[in-house]
LOBAVEX-872850 format. One record per residue (C-alpha): residue number from 1; residue in one letter; x negated, y negated, z. Coordinates in pm, 1 decimal, padded with zeros to 6 digits, always signed. Layout:
N
atom k NUM | r A | px X | py Y | pz Z
...
//
This chain:
365
atom k 1 | r M | px +00000.0 | py +00000.0 | pz +00000.0
atom k 2 | r N | px -00153.4 | py -00333.6 | pz -00106.5
atom k 3 | r R | px -00177.9 | py -00631.6 | pz +00124.0
atom k 4 | r Q | px +00086.0 | py -00838.4 | pz -00055.3
atom k 5 | r K | px +00343.5 | py -00559.6 | pz -00041.9
atom k 6 | r L | px +00273.2 | py -00498.3 | pz +00327.7
atom k 7 | r Q | px +00306.0 | py -00868.2 | pz +00400.4
atom k 8 | r R | px +00639.1 | py -00888.1 | pz +00218.5
atom k 9 | r M | px +00765.1 | py -00585.2 | pz +00411.8
atom k 10 | r L | px +00665.6 | py -00742.7 | pz +00744.3
atom k 11 | r V | px +00834.5 | py -01071.1 | pz +00652.3
atom k 12 | r T | px +01150.9 | py -00884.8 | pz +00552.1
atom k 13 | r S | px +01159.5 | py -00683.5 | pz +00875.4
atom k 14 | r A | px +01087.9 | py -00991.7 | pz +01085.9
atom k 15 | r S | px +01380.0 | py -01180.1 | pz +00931.4
atom k 16 | r S | px +01623.8 | py -00902.4 | pz +01025.7
atom k 17 | r V | px +01484.6 | py -00881.2 | pz +01379.3
atom k 18 | r L | px +01512.4 | py -01259.4 | pz +01409.0
atom k 19 | r A | px +01879.7 | py -01238.8 | pz +01305.2
atom k 20 | r I | px +01946.2 | py -00993.3 | pz +01588.9
atom k 21 | r V | px +01763.1 | py -01215.7 | pz +01840.5
atom k 22 | r V | px +01962.9 | py -01520.1 | pz +01726.1
atom k 23 | r A | px +02288.0 | py -01324.8 | pz +01766.9
atom k 24 | r L | px +02189.7 | py -01216.3 | pz +02119.8
atom k 25 | r I | px +02108.3 | py -01575.7 | pz +02217.4
atom k 26 | r I | px +02434.5 | py -01715.4 | pz +02076.4
atom k 27 | r C | px +02638.1 | py -01443.0 | pz +02246.5
atom k 28 | r A | px +02458.7 | py -01514.8 | pz +02574.6
atom k 29 | r V | px +02566.5 | py -01880.2 | pz +02545.0
atom k 30 | r I | px +02924.9 | py -01770.2 | pz +02474.4
atom k 31 | r L | px +02921.7 | py -01545.2 | pz +02781.3
atom k 32 | r L | px +02791.9 | py -01830.5 | pz +02998.5
atom k 33 | r I | px +03062.3 | py -02066.1 | pz +02869.0
atom k 34 | r T | px +03330.9 | py -01809.7 | pz +02955.7
atom k 35 | r G | px +03190.9 | py -01758.3 | pz +03303.8
atom k 36 | r K | px +03026.5 | py -01420.1 | pz +03247.0
atom k 37 | r D | px +02670.8 | py -01318.6 | pz +03331.1
atom k 38 | r P | px +02480.3 | py -01242.9 | pz +03006.0
atom k 39 | r V | px +02199.2 | py -01063.7 | pz +03191.2
atom k 40 | r K | px +02450.8 | py -00830.7 | pz +03352.1
atom k 41 | r A | px +02632.3 | py -00781.3 | pz +03020.5
atom k 42 | r Y | px +02317.1 | py -00693.5 | pz +02828.5
atom k 43 | r S | px +02189.1 | py -00473.7 | pz +03110.7
atom k 44 | r T | px +02514.5 | py -00277.3 | pz +03099.8
atom k 45 | r L | px +02521.1 | py -00263.9 | pz +02720.2
atom k 46 | r F | px +02163.2 | py -00158.8 | pz +02654.7
atom k 47 | r G | px +02137.8 | py +00041.4 | pz +02976.6
atom k 48 | r A | px +02374.2 | py +00291.8 | pz +02815.5
atom k 49 | r A | px +02097.5 | py +00381.8 | pz +02569.1
atom k 50 | r G | px +01972.4 | py +00648.0 | pz +02808.6
atom k 51 | r E | px +02300.8 | py +00841.5 | pz +02815.4
atom k 52 | r T | px +02316.1 | py +01150.8 | pz +02594.5
atom k 53 | r K | px +02687.6 | py +01108.1 | pz +02528.7
atom k 54 | r V | px +02635.1 | py +00751.3 | pz +02410.1
atom k 55 | r L | px +02348.3 | py +00853.4 | pz +02181.3
atom k 56 | r Q | px +02558.0 | py +01131.1 | pz +02027.6
atom k 57 | r G | px +02845.0 | py +00887.8 | pz +01976.3
atom k 58 | r M | px +02601.2 | py +00639.8 | pz +01823.8
atom k 59 | r L | px +02488.5 | py +00896.3 | pz +01565.3
atom k 60 | r N | px +02848.7 | py +00988.9 | pz +01483.8
atom k 61 | r R | px +02939.1 | py +00623.0 | pz +01432.1
atom k 62 | r A | px +02621.0 | py +00556.4 | pz +01234.3
atom k 63 | r T | px +02680.6 | py +00846.1 | pz +00991.9
atom k 64 | r P | px +02954.2 | py +00685.2 | pz +00777.8
atom k 65 | r L | px +02782.1 | py +00345.9 | pz +00804.5
atom k 66 | r M | px +02466.9 | py +00485.6 | pz +00641.8
atom k 67 | r I | px +02666.9 | py +00617.8 | pz +00346.1
atom k 68 | r S | px +02881.1 | py +00305.6 | pz +00322.0
atom k 69 | r A | px +02574.9 | py +00079.0 | pz +00327.7
atom k 70 | r A | px +02407.9 | py +00288.9 | pz +00058.2
atom k 71 | r A | px +02720.5 | py +00249.4 | pz -00156.8
atom k 72 | r V | px +02703.0 | py -00128.1 | pz -00113.2
atom k 73 | r A | px +02325.0 | py -00144.8 | pz -00159.6
atom k 74 | r I | px +02324.0 | py +00037.8 | pz -00494.2
atom k 75 | r G | px +02545.9 | py -00242.0 | pz -00623.5
atom k 76 | r F | px +02334.0 | py -00513.9 | pz -00462.9
atom k 77 | r K | px +02027.9 | py -00376.5 | pz -00644.3
atom k 78 | r M | px +02214.7 | py -00437.8 | pz -00969.9
atom k 79 | r N | px +02319.0 | py -00782.2 | pz -00842.2
atom k 80 | r L | px +02674.6 | py -00649.2 | pz -00808.7
atom k 81 | r F | px +02886.0 | py -00712.1 | pz -00500.1
atom k 82 | r N | px +03103.0 | py -00407.0 | pz -00451.0
atom k 83 | r I | px +03341.7 | py -00532.6 | pz -00183.3
atom k 84 | r G | px +03578.2 | py -00245.1 | pz -00263.6
atom k 85 | r V | px +03414.9 | py +00036.5 | pz -00065.6
atom k 86 | r E | px +03706.8 | py +00036.9 | pz +00181.1
atom k 87 | r G | px +03963.2 | py +00092.4 | pz -00093.8
atom k 88 | r Q | px +03748.7 | py +00349.1 | pz -00274.7
atom k 89 | r M | px +03702.4 | py +00536.0 | pz +00052.6
atom k 90 | r R | px +04076.7 | py +00529.4 | pz +00124.9
atom k 91 | r V | px +04165.3 | py +00671.0 | pz -00217.9
atom k 92 | r A | px +03905.0 | py +00945.3 | pz -00173.4
atom k 93 | r L | px +04028.8 | py +01029.2 | pz +00177.8
atom k 94 | r L | px +04387.7 | py +01093.7 | pz +00074.1
atom k 95 | r S | px +04289.2 | py +01272.0 | pz -00247.9
atom k 96 | r T | px +04050.3 | py +01502.3 | pz -00062.4
atom k 97 | r A | px +04301.2 | py +01574.5 | pz +00214.3
atom k 98 | r V | px +04571.8 | py +01665.6 | pz -00035.9
atom k 99 | r I | px +04368.8 | py +01849.2 | pz -00301.6
atom k 100 | r G | px +04129.9 | py +02007.5 | pz -00052.6
atom k 101 | r G | px +04424.7 | py +02127.7 | pz +00152.6
atom k 102 | r A | px +04590.4 | py +02286.7 | pz -00149.2
atom k 103 | r V | px +04310.7 | py +02531.5 | pz -00238.7
atom k 104 | r N | px +04154.5 | py +02829.0 | pz -00066.2
atom k 105 | r L | px +03782.3 | py +02886.0 | pz -00114.3
atom k 106 | r P | px +03494.3 | py +03032.0 | pz +00088.7
atom k 107 | r A | px +03353.5 | py +02785.1 | pz +00341.4
atom k 108 | r P | px +03046.5 | py +02654.1 | pz +00154.5
atom k 109 | r L | px +03232.9 | py +02627.5 | pz -00176.0
atom k 110 | r H | px +03534.4 | py +02463.2 | pz -00014.0
atom k 111 | r I | px +03317.7 | py +02196.7 | pz +00150.2
atom k 112 | r A | px +03136.5 | py +02134.6 | pz -00179.5
atom k 113 | r F | px +03470.5 | py +02116.7 | pz -00361.5
atom k 114 | r C | px +03597.1 | py +01853.2 | pz -00115.9
atom k 115 | r F | px +03279.5 | py +01650.3 | pz -00167.2
atom k 116 | r V | px +03325.1 | py +01663.4 | pz -00544.6
atom k 117 | r V | px +03687.5 | py +01549.9 | pz -00515.8
atom k 118 | r A | px +03589.5 | py +01265.1 | pz -00282.2
atom k 119 | r M | px +03306.1 | py +01145.0 | pz -00503.3
atom k 120 | r A | px +03507.8 | py +01176.4 | pz -00824.3
atom k 121 | r T | px +03807.9 | py +00981.5 | pz -00693.6
atom k 122 | r G | px +03588.6 | py +00715.9 | pz -00533.6
atom k 123 | r A | px +03393.7 | py +00674.8 | pz -00857.1
atom k 124 | r L | px +03716.0 | py +00658.3 | pz -01058.2
atom k 125 | r W | px +03854.0 | py +00376.5 | pz -00845.5
atom k 126 | r A | px +03525.1 | py +00184.3 | pz -00857.6
atom k 127 | r G | px +03511.2 | py +00247.1 | pz -01232.5
atom k 128 | r F | px +03811.7 | py +00018.1 | pz -01283.5
atom k 129 | r A | px +03610.0 | py -00273.7 | pz -01146.0
atom k 130 | r G | px +03309.8 | py -00172.7 | pz -01357.2
atom k 131 | r W | px +03522.3 | py -00156.3 | pz -01670.8
atom k 132 | r L | px +03674.7 | py -00499.3 | pz -01600.0
atom k 133 | r K | px +03325.2 | py -00641.2 | pz -01551.5
atom k 134 | r V | px +03188.7 | py -00490.6 | pz -01872.8
atom k 135 | r K | px +03487.5 | py -00540.3 | pz -02102.5
atom k 136 | r R | px +03649.0 | py -00857.8 | pz -01968.0
atom k 137 | r N | px +03366.5 | py -01011.5 | pz -01765.0
atom k 138 | r V | px +03588.5 | py -01016.8 | pz -01455.2
atom k 139 | r N | px +03387.1 | py -01103.7 | pz -01144.1
atom k 140 | r E | px +03342.6 | py -00782.2 | pz -00945.4
atom k 141 | r V | px +03401.7 | py -00959.4 | pz -00612.3
atom k 142 | r I | px +03750.9 | py -01060.9 | pz -00722.4
atom k 143 | r S | px +03834.0 | py -00727.4 | pz -00886.7
atom k 144 | r T | px +03710.1 | py -00511.2 | pz -00598.5
atom k 145 | r I | px +03893.0 | py -00722.4 | pz -00339.8
atom k 146 | r M | px +04214.6 | py -00694.5 | pz -00539.9
atom k 147 | r L | px +04158.5 | py -00322.5 | pz -00591.5
atom k 148 | r N | px +04118.4 | py -00290.2 | pz -00214.3
atom k 149 | r F | px +04467.7 | py -00425.4 | pz -00159.0
atom k 150 | r I | px +04607.5 | py -00208.2 | pz -00437.2
atom k 151 | r A | px +04434.9 | py +00102.8 | pz -00300.4
atom k 152 | r L | px +04549.9 | py +00045.9 | pz +00057.2
atom k 153 | r S | px +04907.5 | py -00014.1 | pz -00054.6
atom k 154 | r V | px +04926.4 | py +00273.1 | pz -00305.0
atom k 155 | r V | px +04765.9 | py +00519.3 | pz -00064.4
atom k 156 | r A | px +04996.2 | py +00412.7 | pz +00222.0
atom k 157 | r W | px +05303.8 | py +00445.9 | pz -00001.0
atom k 158 | r S | px +05198.4 | py +00780.3 | pz -00148.1
atom k 159 | r F | px +05109.2 | py +00919.0 | pz +00191.1
atom k 160 | r D | px +05432.7 | py +00811.1 | pz +00356.8
atom k 161 | r T | px +05648.1 | py +00919.2 | pz +00063.3
atom k 162 | r F | px +05496.0 | py +01249.7 | pz -00045.4
atom k 163 | r F | px +05237.1 | py +01386.4 | pz +00197.3
atom k 164 | r R | px +05341.7 | py +01291.6 | pz +00548.9
atom k 165 | r L | px +05410.9 | py +01593.7 | pz +00770.5
atom k 166 | r D | px +05489.3 | py +01654.7 | pz +01134.9
atom k 167 | r K | px +05414.8 | py +01964.0 | pz +01340.8
atom k 168 | r E | px +05710.2 | py +02148.1 | pz +01189.5
atom k 169 | r G | px +05626.6 | py +02041.5 | pz +00835.7
atom k 170 | r E | px +05907.0 | py +01785.2 | pz +00809.1
atom k 171 | r S | px +05859.4 | py +01439.3 | pz +00663.9
atom k 172 | r T | px +06043.9 | py +01225.9 | pz +00920.9
atom k 173 | r S | px +05820.5 | py +01246.2 | pz +01226.6
atom k 174 | r L | px +05631.8 | py +00966.4 | pz +01397.9
atom k 175 | r L | px +05322.3 | py +01190.7 | pz +01392.5
atom k 176 | r V | px +05183.9 | py +01057.2 | pz +01067.7
atom k 177 | r K | px +04936.4 | py +01291.9 | pz +00902.0
atom k 178 | r T | px +04897.1 | py +01529.2 | pz +00609.1
atom k 179 | r K | px +04873.7 | py +01905.7 | pz +00621.9
atom k 180 | r D | px +04553.7 | py +02015.2 | pz +00795.1
atom k 181 | r L | px +04258.4 | py +02119.4 | pz +00582.7
atom k 182 | r P | px +04182.5 | py +02492.5 | pz +00596.8
atom k 183 | r R | px +03902.5 | py +02584.2 | pz +00835.3
atom k 184 | r S | px +03682.4 | py +02668.5 | pz +00537.7
atom k 185 | r A | px +03677.9 | py +02292.8 | pz +00457.4
atom k 186 | r W | px +03572.5 | py +02185.9 | pz +00806.8
atom k 187 | r F | px +03219.7 | py +02048.5 | pz +00818.4
atom k 188 | r P | px +03021.2 | py +02219.1 | pz +01097.7
atom k 189 | r D | px +02888.9 | py +02040.3 | pz +01406.2
atom k 190 | r L | px +02524.2 | py +02007.9 | pz +01500.6
atom k 191 | r V | px +02630.9 | py +01987.1 | pz +01865.0
atom k 192 | r D | px +02968.8 | py +02146.2 | pz +01932.9
atom k 193 | r R | px +03242.6 | py +01879.0 | pz +01920.5
atom k 194 | r R | px +02989.7 | py +01604.8 | pz +01994.8
atom k 195 | r L | px +02766.0 | py +01554.6 | pz +01692.5
atom k 196 | r N | px +02884.8 | py +01636.2 | pz +01342.6
atom k 197 | r G | px +02660.6 | py +01777.9 | pz +01071.1
atom k 198 | r M | px +02758.1 | py +01499.7 | pz +00828.5
atom k 199 | r L | px +02464.9 | py +01313.7 | pz +00982.6
atom k 200 | r I | px +02236.4 | py +01536.4 | pz +00772.0
atom k 201 | r V | px +02436.9 | py +01447.9 | pz +00461.1
atom k 202 | r A | px +02402.2 | py +01076.9 | pz +00539.4
atom k 203 | r I | px +02024.6 | py +01106.7 | pz +00575.9
atom k 204 | r V | px +02004.9 | py +01303.5 | pz +00249.3
atom k 205 | r V | px +02205.9 | py +01027.4 | pz +00079.7
atom k 206 | r L | px +01954.0 | py +00766.4 | pz +00198.2
atom k 207 | r V | px +01660.9 | py +00977.2 | pz +00078.3
atom k 208 | r L | px +01821.9 | py +01029.1 | pz -00262.8
atom k 209 | r F | px +01903.2 | py +00658.0 | pz -00277.4
atom k 210 | r W | px +01534.9 | py +00577.1 | pz -00220.3
atom k 211 | r V | px +01421.7 | py +00826.5 | pz -00485.7
atom k 212 | r L | px +01678.3 | py +00705.2 | pz -00739.4
atom k 213 | r V | px +01611.4 | py +00332.8 | pz -00698.0
atom k 214 | r W | px +01233.8 | py +00329.4 | pz -00643.6
atom k 215 | r K | px +01100.8 | py +00647.1 | pz -00804.6
atom k 216 | r T | px +01293.4 | py +00691.6 | pz -01130.6
atom k 217 | r K | px +01314.1 | py +00514.7 | pz -01464.9
atom k 218 | r F | px +01682.9 | py +00453.4 | pz -01404.4
atom k 219 | r G | px +01600.8 | py +00281.8 | pz -01074.8
atom k 220 | r F | px +01348.3 | py +00054.6 | pz -01242.2
atom k 221 | r Q | px +01603.7 | py -00037.9 | pz -01508.5
atom k 222 | r L | px +01861.6 | py -00094.6 | pz -01234.4
atom k 223 | r R | px +01639.1 | py -00334.5 | pz -01042.5
atom k 224 | r A | px +01521.3 | py -00504.6 | pz -01361.0
atom k 225 | r S | px +01878.4 | py -00560.5 | pz -01479.5
atom k 226 | r G | px +01976.8 | py -00696.8 | pz -01140.8
atom k 227 | r A | px +01680.4 | py -00934.2 | pz -01127.7
atom k 228 | r N | px +01708.2 | py -01063.3 | pz -01485.7
atom k 229 | r A | px +01964.1 | py -00914.8 | pz -01722.1
atom k 230 | r G | px +01831.7 | py -01111.7 | pz -02020.4
atom k 231 | r A | px +01473.4 | py -00992.7 | pz -01975.0
atom k 232 | r A | px +01594.3 | py -00635.2 | pz -01919.0
atom k 233 | r R | px +01796.6 | py -00650.7 | pz -02241.9
atom k 234 | r A | px +01485.7 | py -00765.0 | pz -02430.5
atom k 235 | r T | px +01306.0 | py -00448.1 | pz -02318.9
atom k 236 | r G | px +01583.7 | py -00223.0 | pz -02448.5
atom k 237 | r V | px +01794.1 | py -00186.8 | pz -02132.3
atom k 238 | r N | px +02171.0 | py -00215.4 | pz -02177.4
atom k 239 | r P | px +02288.8 | py -00427.4 | pz -01879.6
atom k 240 | r K | px +02656.6 | py -00345.5 | pz -01938.6
atom k 241 | r K | px +02584.8 | py +00024.7 | pz -01926.2
atom k 242 | r M | px +02385.1 | py -00026.7 | pz -01606.6
atom k 243 | r V | px +02676.2 | py -00218.7 | pz -01451.5
atom k 244 | r L | px +02920.4 | py +00061.9 | pz -01522.6
atom k 245 | r I | px +02685.7 | py +00337.8 | pz -01402.1
atom k 246 | r S | px +02601.9 | py +00142.2 | pz -01087.0
atom k 247 | r M | px +02968.5 | py +00095.2 | pz -01001.0
atom k 248 | r L | px +03039.8 | py +00464.2 | pz -01060.0
atom k 249 | r I | px +02751.8 | py +00569.1 | pz -00831.5
atom k 250 | r S | px +02858.3 | py +00316.1 | pz -00570.3
atom k 251 | r G | px +03215.0 | py +00442.8 | pz -00581.4
atom k 252 | r A | px +03101.0 | py +00805.2 | pz -00559.9
atom k 253 | r L | px +02907.7 | py +00726.9 | pz -00240.3
atom k 254 | r A | px +03205.2 | py +00529.6 | pz -00108.5
atom k 255 | r G | px +03413.7 | py +00842.9 | pz -00149.9
atom k 256 | r L | px +03190.9 | py +01022.1 | pz +00101.3
atom k 257 | r V | px +03218.7 | py +00754.6 | pz +00369.5
atom k 258 | r G | px +03529.2 | py +00896.6 | pz +00535.1
atom k 259 | r M | px +03435.3 | py +01263.4 | pz +00512.2
atom k 260 | r R | px +03290.5 | py +01280.9 | pz +00863.5
atom k 261 | r A | px +03626.1 | py +01175.5 | pz +01006.7
atom k 262 | r L | px +03831.0 | py +01391.7 | pz +00768.7
atom k 263 | r M | px +03625.8 | py +01711.7 | pz +00748.8
atom k 264 | r G | px +03439.4 | py +01689.2 | pz +01077.1
atom k 265 | r D | px +03693.0 | py +01546.9 | pz +01320.4
atom k 266 | r V | px +04065.1 | py +01508.8 | pz +01242.4
atom k 267 | r H | px +04085.8 | py +01757.6 | pz +00948.2
atom k 268 | r A | px +04389.3 | py +01573.8 | pz +00808.1
atom k 269 | r Y | px +04460.5 | py +01230.7 | pz +00663.5
atom k 270 | r Q | px +04600.4 | py +00960.7 | pz +00892.5
atom k 271 | r N | px +04663.6 | py +00594.3 | pz +00818.3
atom k 272 | r N | px +04393.5 | py +00464.7 | pz +01052.1
atom k 273 | r L | px +04134.4 | py +00727.9 | pz +00961.5
atom k 274 | r A | px +03781.3 | py +00580.7 | pz +00917.8
atom k 275 | r E | px +03928.6 | py +00231.6 | pz +00928.3
atom k 276 | r Q | px +03691.6 | py -00059.7 | pz +00852.0
atom k 277 | r Q | px +03394.8 | py +00168.3 | pz +00779.0
atom k 278 | r G | px +03385.3 | py +00049.6 | pz +00420.1
atom k 279 | r F | px +03372.5 | py -00315.3 | pz +00523.9
atom k 280 | r N | px +03120.2 | py -00252.5 | pz +00800.9
atom k 281 | r G | px +02884.7 | py -00098.3 | pz +00546.7
atom k 282 | r I | px +02839.0 | py -00443.5 | pz +00392.4
atom k 283 | r A | px +02702.3 | py -00578.0 | pz +00721.8
atom k 284 | r V | px +02471.2 | py -00277.5 | pz +00763.1
atom k 285 | r A | px +02337.5 | py -00315.9 | pz +00407.9
atom k 286 | r L | px +02270.4 | py -00686.7 | pz +00460.7
atom k 287 | r L | px +02089.2 | py -00632.5 | pz +00790.7
atom k 288 | r G | px +01893.5 | py -00341.9 | pz +00640.7
atom k 289 | r R | px +01797.2 | py -00554.8 | pz +00338.6
atom k 290 | r N | px +01934.2 | py -00286.2 | pz +00103.5
atom k 291 | r H | px +01646.3 | py -00052.1 | pz +00183.3
atom k 292 | r P | px +01708.8 | py +00305.7 | pz +00309.1
atom k 293 | r V | px +01482.4 | py +00264.9 | pz +00613.7
atom k 294 | r G | px +01642.8 | py -00065.3 | pz +00705.0
atom k 295 | r I | px +01990.4 | py +00078.0 | pz +00650.1
atom k 296 | r F | px +01910.8 | py +00374.8 | pz +00875.7
atom k 297 | r F | px +01806.1 | py +00159.0 | pz +01171.0
atom k 298 | r S | px +02080.9 | py -00097.3 | pz +01110.4
atom k 299 | r A | px +02342.9 | py +00177.3 | pz +01114.1
atom k 300 | r L | px +02199.9 | py +00308.7 | pz +01440.6
atom k 301 | r L | px +02221.3 | py -00040.9 | pz +01590.4
atom k 302 | r F | px +02581.4 | py -00094.4 | pz +01482.4
atom k 303 | r G | px +02670.8 | py +00258.5 | pz +01591.5
atom k 304 | r F | px +02515.7 | py +00202.2 | pz +01932.5
atom k 305 | r L | px +02689.5 | py -00132.7 | pz +01984.0
atom k 306 | r G | px +03023.9 | py +00020.6 | pz +01894.1
atom k 307 | r E | px +02976.0 | py +00321.5 | pz +02119.9
atom k 308 | r A | px +02834.0 | py +00134.7 | pz +02419.9
atom k 309 | r S | px +03079.2 | py -00156.3 | pz +02407.5
atom k 310 | r G | px +03329.7 | py +00031.3 | pz +02623.1
atom k 311 | r R | px +03084.8 | py +00017.4 | pz +02915.9
atom k 312 | r L | px +03127.6 | py -00361.1 | pz +02931.8
atom k 313 | r Q | px +03487.3 | py -00334.8 | pz +03051.6
atom k 314 | r L | px +03367.5 | py -00162.8 | pz +03367.6
atom k 315 | r D | px +03192.7 | py -00490.4 | pz +03457.8
atom k 316 | r D | px +03495.3 | py -00702.8 | pz +03363.3
atom k 317 | r I | px +03326.0 | py -00818.7 | pz +03044.1
atom k 318 | r P | px +03539.2 | py -00808.7 | pz +02727.6
atom k 319 | r K | px +03404.1 | py -00553.0 | pz +02482.9
atom k 320 | r E | px +03503.1 | py -00788.9 | pz +02200.8
atom k 321 | r I | px +03173.0 | py -00966.3 | pz +02264.3
atom k 322 | r V | px +03017.9 | py -00684.2 | pz +02059.6
atom k 323 | r T | px +03246.1 | py -00767.5 | pz +01765.3
atom k 324 | r I | px +03140.9 | py -01131.4 | pz +01795.6
atom k 325 | r M | px +02777.5 | py -01020.7 | pz +01810.2
atom k 326 | r T | px +02802.0 | py -00814.2 | pz +01492.0
atom k 327 | r G | px +02970.8 | py -01102.1 | pz +01310.3
atom k 328 | r I | px +02698.5 | py -01342.9 | pz +01418.6
atom k 329 | r I | px +02432.6 | py -01092.3 | pz +01311.4
atom k 330 | r V | px +02579.7 | py -01086.7 | pz +00960.5
atom k 331 | r L | px +02591.3 | py -01467.5 | pz +00938.1
atom k 332 | r A | px +02240.3 | py -01497.6 | pz +01080.0
atom k 333 | r V | px +02108.5 | py -01237.0 | pz +00836.0
atom k 334 | r V | px +02251.2 | py -01422.9 | pz +00536.3
atom k 335 | r I | px +02117.7 | py -01760.5 | pz +00649.7
atom k 336 | r I | px +01776.5 | py -01640.5 | pz +00767.7
atom k 337 | r N | px +01723.1 | py -01414.6 | pz +00466.9
atom k 338 | r E | px +01789.7 | py -01704.0 | pz +00231.0
atom k 339 | r A | px +01555.5 | py -01930.6 | pz +00427.0
atom k 340 | r V | px +01284.0 | py -01663.2 | pz +00432.2
atom k 341 | r K | px +01330.1 | py -01596.6 | pz +00060.4
atom k 342 | r R | px +01283.7 | py -01963.8 | pz -00023.6
atom k 343 | r W | px +00976.9 | py -01984.3 | pz +00203.2
atom k 344 | r D | px +00828.9 | py -01671.6 | pz +00044.9
atom k 345 | r D | px +00896.0 | py -01801.2 | pz -00307.7
atom k 346 | r R | px +00717.1 | py -02127.7 | pz -00225.0
atom k 347 | r R | px +00426.5 | py -01933.7 | pz -00073.1
atom k 348 | r I | px +00389.0 | py -01722.6 | pz -00388.4
atom k 349 | r Q | px +00411.2 | py -02031.1 | pz -00608.1
atom k 350 | r R | px +00140.1 | py -02207.3 | pz -00406.2
atom k 351 | r R | px -00081.4 | py -01899.3 | pz -00429.0
atom k 352 | r A | px -00027.7 | py -01873.5 | pz -00804.0
atom k 353 | r A | px -00101.7 | py -02244.3 | pz -00848.3
atom k 354 | r A | px -00420.5 | py -02211.5 | pz -00642.7
atom k 355 | r M | px -00535.8 | py -01917.0 | pz -00856.4
atom k 356 | r I | px -00468.2 | py -02113.3 | pz -01175.5
atom k 357 | r D | px -00660.8 | py -02412.7 | pz -01044.1
atom k 358 | r E | px -00949.5 | py -02183.5 | pz -00947.4
atom k 359 | r K | px -00957.6 | py -02029.8 | pz -01294.9
atom k 360 | r M | px -00952.0 | py -02374.3 | pz -01456.8
atom k 361 | r V | px -01243.2 | py -02491.6 | pz -01240.2
atom k 362 | r E | px -01439.8 | py -02179.1 | pz -01332.4
atom k 363 | r A | px -01365.0 | py -02231.6 | pz -01701.0
atom k 364 | r A | px -01468.5 | py -02597.7 | pz -01683.3
atom k 365 | r S | px -01797.0 | py -02511.9 | pz -01517.8
//
């Protein structure tokens, strides 16, 4: 690793750490204003890090966030903002619950089949936004947000109208869920009923994301198209094709986001299943700077904050302070990252100018 690359990596990591520190300071001020002791709150919150149950819950919460952030990051690398992961996940959840529950296969094949269904339906829904971008130049932020609303509404209507069952199999119960998946479609636990094996899938997704984006020709074309579509087109890359492929891959990953909850926990679709995990992936991707290593640690942080927040209520401190903290982290990341980027660009420009001046002096002498 050359010095410049190492320096850039350290600057990037420092900016994310600084965002977290800023969020902690602002939340401490908020706690003081409301009459709460920030030292006590943070001692309670981070003191839970030594509890096995909290750590297991952290990993369970972090699992879908890793996949969701990877789905967002693959779009960011193409300079696409896929805000529709929540809707793509919701479509995949219901489709997998219904189709996966209608077939009988041996355990490994059934799990693989459910993954294929989830990825295919997620990619299909994201493909609409990709097609609109390529064919009609519709901004993907607008189209994915609108497709979110459409997905949530269509899935809720379809579920309530056609697939809702109660314990007796009737469709008029307040117990709102689909038919349970067969046991052959249940994803196994790493620790019985405490830590689901989807964590391994999430880590594999991050590894494959790293290989795809940084170690393949496609990844180079992806990053080149995202950085400068015109220059990429001049080298023979088709930016429109890259947009569509990127959205399909992003949607396929989005389809996997809810599988820990569906196949590893509830084993049936419910309206509030895996709620907000698609949106939270955006925050994790931003804090992790769209890099697999950063995403991994960011997901762990968000997972820990979500799991440990309940401890605050024991000290009469509202757990919503964690929600405020995560929101501030996202805002701080955006602001600090932009400031750091501008500083780094100026530093590179000054270095380049100094090298040019040095060459000119050498040539003159």
